[in-house]
C-alpha positions as MATLAB code, in Angstrom:
seq = 'MSRALPKYNKRRIAVIGGAAALALTGAVVVNSALAGEEKSESGGTNAQTLASPGTISCPDVASRLPAIPATAKAEVDRNLTLLNTQIAEANKRLVDTVGQGGPNFVNNAILGPLKDKRVSTVNRIATAIGRTAAKPQGLEALAPCALNGGGVNTGGAATPTAAASQPAGNNGNAGNAGNTGNAGNAGAAGTISCPDVASRLPAIPATAKAEVDRNLTLLNTQIAEANKRLVDTVGQGGPNFVNNAILGPLKDKRVSTVNRIATAIGRTAAKPQGLEALAPCTLNK';
ca = [
      49.371   66.770  -62.497;
      47.039   68.715  -64.701;
      44.070   68.483  -62.366;
      46.333   70.249  -59.696;
      46.888   73.212  -61.780;
      43.511   75.017  -61.564;
      43.532   74.644  -57.630;
      47.302   75.817  -57.619;
      46.305   78.826  -60.164;
      43.197   79.642  -57.693;
      45.744   79.843  -54.867;
      48.179   81.836  -56.572;
      45.378   84.330  -57.520;
      44.130   84.554  -54.190;
      47.503   85.329  -52.645;
      48.145   88.005  -55.501;
      44.824   89.577  -54.779;
      45.213   89.853  -51.167;
      48.603   91.516  -51.492;
      47.090   93.835  -53.958;
      44.422   94.463  -51.350;
      46.973   95.032  -48.751;
      48.988   97.251  -50.827;
      45.727   99.567  -51.646;
      44.884   99.606  -48.077;
      48.358  100.802  -46.994;
      47.917  103.475  -49.824;
      44.773  104.649  -48.334;
      46.214  104.843  -45.101;
      49.203  106.832  -46.097;
      47.063  109.212  -48.031;
      44.921  109.656  -45.085;
      47.587  110.410  -42.932;
      49.144  113.126  -45.285;
      45.645  114.651  -45.634;
      45.430  114.809  -41.982;
      48.783  116.291  -41.753;
      47.881  118.911  -44.188;
      44.735  119.638  -42.364;
      46.812  120.059  -39.262;
      49.358  122.453  -40.657;
      46.386  124.595  -42.058;
      44.734  124.614  -38.760;
      48.049  125.614  -37.278;
      47.963  128.633  -40.047;
      44.331  129.387  -38.958;
      45.403  129.550  -35.157;
      48.177  131.991  -35.886;
      45.904  134.188  -37.874;
      43.493  134.136  -34.883;
      46.242  135.379  -32.600;
      46.487  138.594  -34.503;
      46.299  141.200  -31.614;
      44.586  143.723  -33.673;
      45.749  147.436  -33.974;
      45.455  150.559  -31.860;
      43.839  153.760  -33.240;
      43.732  157.204  -31.893;
      41.627  160.495  -32.474;
      43.676  162.624  -35.005;
      44.934  165.601  -32.895;
      46.424  167.749  -35.598;
      43.071  168.206  -37.317;
      41.647  169.493  -34.063;
      43.950  172.428  -33.545;
      43.419  176.064  -34.448;
      46.039  178.168  -36.239;
      49.444  177.369  -34.651;
      51.699  180.729  -33.769;
      55.020  180.509  -35.514;
      56.487  180.714  -32.062;
      54.865  177.553  -31.056;
      55.066  175.565  -34.318;
      58.416  173.679  -33.450;
      57.057  172.478  -30.037;
      53.681  171.555  -31.553;
      55.150  169.560  -34.433;
      57.557  167.818  -32.102;
      54.582  166.725  -29.852;
      52.405  165.669  -32.772;
      55.425  163.507  -33.970;
      55.567  161.987  -30.301;
      51.809  161.115  -30.411;
      52.651  159.017  -33.751;
      55.691  157.376  -31.846;
      53.549  156.640  -28.798;
      50.867  154.891  -31.038;
      53.607  152.956  -32.871;
      55.029  151.694  -29.292;
      51.725  150.735  -28.224;
      51.106  148.651  -31.334;
      54.501  146.912  -30.895;
      53.788  146.049  -27.178;
      50.471  144.911  -28.280;
      52.219  142.409  -30.567;
      54.872  141.573  -28.083;
      52.540  140.630  -25.314;
      49.831  138.565  -27.146;
      48.575  135.855  -25.085;
      49.705  137.671  -21.772;
      47.526  138.736  -18.999;
      43.856  138.426  -17.882;
      40.731  140.055  -19.637;
      41.853  143.585  -18.627;
      45.620  143.286  -19.797;
      45.364  145.441  -22.820;
      43.366  148.249  -20.973;
      45.556  148.011  -18.124;
      48.774  147.566  -19.743;
      48.768  149.230  -23.255;
      45.507  151.594  -23.740;
      45.811  153.050  -20.052;
      49.355  154.087  -20.230;
      48.830  155.304  -23.809;
      46.068  157.462  -22.964;
      48.333  158.834  -19.967;
      51.115  159.670  -22.392;
      48.690  161.342  -24.819;
      47.059  163.538  -22.107;
      50.622  164.765  -21.249;
      51.420  165.619  -24.819;
      48.121  167.131  -25.927;
      48.543  169.421  -22.796;
      51.956  170.600  -23.912;
      50.397  171.244  -27.354;
      47.846  173.325  -25.746;
      50.130  174.935  -23.620;
      52.776  175.847  -26.291;
      50.127  177.414  -28.596;
      48.507  179.312  -25.197;
      51.833  181.290  -24.531;
      50.917  183.541  -27.809;
      47.315  182.681  -28.834;
      44.071  181.581  -27.329;
      44.859  178.097  -25.559;
      42.803  175.334  -27.251;
      40.288  173.488  -24.846;
      39.078  170.026  -24.806;
      42.073  168.448  -26.247;
      42.147  165.724  -23.514;
      38.908  164.226  -24.887;
      41.330  163.112  -27.723;
      43.632  161.178  -25.773;
      41.554  157.724  -25.293;
      42.508  155.006  -27.827;
      40.814  152.118  -29.054;
      41.847  148.394  -30.099;
      40.679  147.473  -33.537;
      39.445  143.910  -33.736;
      42.049  141.189  -33.693;
      41.980  137.762  -33.148;
      43.169  137.414  -29.104;
      42.484  141.036  -28.292;
      38.980  142.008  -30.009;
      37.380  144.353  -27.673;
      40.239  145.257  -25.660;
      40.581  141.901  -23.774;
      43.508  139.438  -24.272;
      42.591  135.852  -24.022;
      44.600  134.469  -20.735;
      47.004  131.538  -21.705;
      47.358  128.511  -19.420;
      50.575  129.807  -18.418;
      49.065  133.109  -17.324;
      46.260  131.327  -15.147;
      48.734  129.221  -13.235;
      49.765  130.973   -9.793;
      53.551  129.560  -10.639;
      53.455  131.390  -13.890;
      55.057  134.589  -12.172;
      57.507  132.899  -10.446;
      61.195  134.033  -10.985;
      60.114  137.747  -12.238;
      63.336  139.146  -12.606;
      63.453  142.674  -11.379;
      60.302  142.319   -9.301;
      62.430  141.909   -6.082;
      61.005  138.400   -5.553;
      57.558  139.126   -6.184;
      56.381  135.764   -7.138;
      52.889  136.798   -5.862;
      51.490  138.970   -8.620;
      50.078  135.747   -9.455;
      48.612  133.919   -6.680;
      50.487  135.853   -4.027;
      47.929  135.762   -1.154;
      46.904  139.149   -1.651;
      50.477  140.960   -1.193;
      51.307  142.840   -4.142;
      54.236  144.761   -2.759;
      54.715  148.321   -3.088;
      56.499  150.284   -5.792;
      59.246  152.717   -4.578;
      61.034  155.377   -6.891;
      64.179  157.862   -6.406;
      63.302  161.136   -4.809;
      63.483  163.906   -7.328;
      62.850  166.931   -5.293;
      66.182  166.110   -3.133;
      68.149  166.231   -6.486;
      66.756  169.625   -7.643;
      69.345  172.763   -7.709;
      67.791  176.056   -6.342;
      64.171  176.538   -8.177;
      63.835  180.130   -9.459;
      60.724  181.817   -8.361;
      59.362  182.017  -11.948;
      59.510  178.276  -12.035;
      58.311  177.266   -8.709;
      54.801  176.715   -9.486;
      55.316  174.410  -12.598;
      58.152  172.207  -10.484;
      55.878  171.924   -7.557;
      52.971  170.900   -9.766;
      55.061  168.290  -11.481;
      56.720  167.085   -8.007;
      53.041  166.547   -6.997;
      52.331  164.574  -10.268;
      55.114  162.210   -9.647;
      53.650  161.506   -6.187;
      50.392  160.704   -7.948;
      51.831  158.541  -10.621;
      53.601  156.371   -7.706;
      50.151  156.212   -6.126;
      48.437  155.228   -9.269;
      51.002  152.475  -10.338;
      50.476  151.059   -6.584;
      46.736  150.817   -6.857;
      47.118  149.223  -10.492;
      49.459  146.904   -8.578;
      46.893  145.845   -6.198;
      44.093  145.849   -8.595;
      46.023  143.272  -10.963;
      47.070  140.665   -8.387;
      46.937  137.436  -10.173;
      47.186  138.623  -13.602;
      49.842  138.343  -16.296;
      52.861  136.338  -17.013;
      56.426  136.599  -15.772;
      56.908  140.031  -17.095;
      53.501  141.596  -16.266;
      54.658  143.853  -13.746;
      57.408  145.212  -15.684;
      55.513  145.569  -19.053;
      52.214  146.887  -17.402;
      53.289  148.806  -14.494;
      56.737  149.668  -13.849;
      57.439  150.412  -17.673;
      54.606  152.924  -18.241;
      55.462  154.439  -14.782;
      58.959  155.035  -16.036;
      57.606  156.840  -19.314;
      55.423  159.085  -17.271;
      58.443  160.083  -15.006;
      60.814  160.785  -17.849;
      58.131  163.046  -19.220;
      57.453  164.887  -15.984;
      61.262  165.125  -14.733;
      61.902  166.656  -18.254;
      59.023  169.301  -17.670;
      60.766  170.214  -14.311;
      64.253  170.591  -15.922;
      62.692  172.680  -18.717;
      60.653  174.779  -16.300;
      64.023  175.467  -14.404;
      66.116  175.856  -17.501;
      64.004  179.023  -18.543;
      65.609  181.175  -16.195;
      68.644  179.110  -14.681;
      70.953  176.342  -15.427;
      68.990  173.349  -16.670;
      69.433  170.410  -14.406;
      71.072  167.463  -16.053;
      70.686  163.693  -15.628;
      66.983  163.578  -14.044;
      65.954  160.919  -16.395;
      68.256  158.575  -14.358;
      65.655  159.159  -11.464;
      62.840  157.758  -13.776;
      63.032  153.920  -13.226;
      61.289  152.582  -10.021;
      61.436  149.210   -8.475;
      58.956  146.802   -6.809;
      59.521  146.121   -3.153;
      57.874  142.996   -1.652;
];
């Protein structure tokens, strides 16, 4: 009986040692898994940081203006405020559309439309000053803006997502009249149609005719440019690309233009109301 004890104790020690080793191995595995999880979470945070779209910066207009006549100050101040609003809206769109579009998405959908708005706004500033003083020249050179470095949109080019690269990604684009083909549509981009403004105007005073005609021509130019952009961007963007990059900016331009028409008429006659309802356009297949 006493001789069997050492062998029994050896077996007992071996079992206990094996259990301890197994427990230690389990602890290592658990710790490794936890470390991996922490690393994964850290990696996720880094990915979110890299997805920062950057910010849009534009040349300062106020500092480039001459002395502003008292009669023009209110209009100039209003348009300087509008310039800041336009930049804020563009930065919001930059955040809202992270990951959308092809390599030129930011230029086509955000920077390009912003430049167009700024051209109109600085021209209104110049016109307001020019009514009672020398009209400032060269303000349009201050219209283009740039994208400051961000993770996705550095250099003005958004990184296309997997969904954006798939032809089916644009199916079901509500409001685009069934234009499933702005991504993979066999080249058929459709056309944009807008409500006719000229037919909705009252009698135009002779003093306003030149300005009204100029803005009516601009409305047609805007539609032509939007149709060209529609063709040039076939295959780009996600399900809301056409609305965000083309129809939305076109509406903004048309609102400004019809407001200028109404203002021109309103200087010497009753100002027409409700023209902004004619600003939204639609996409025909």
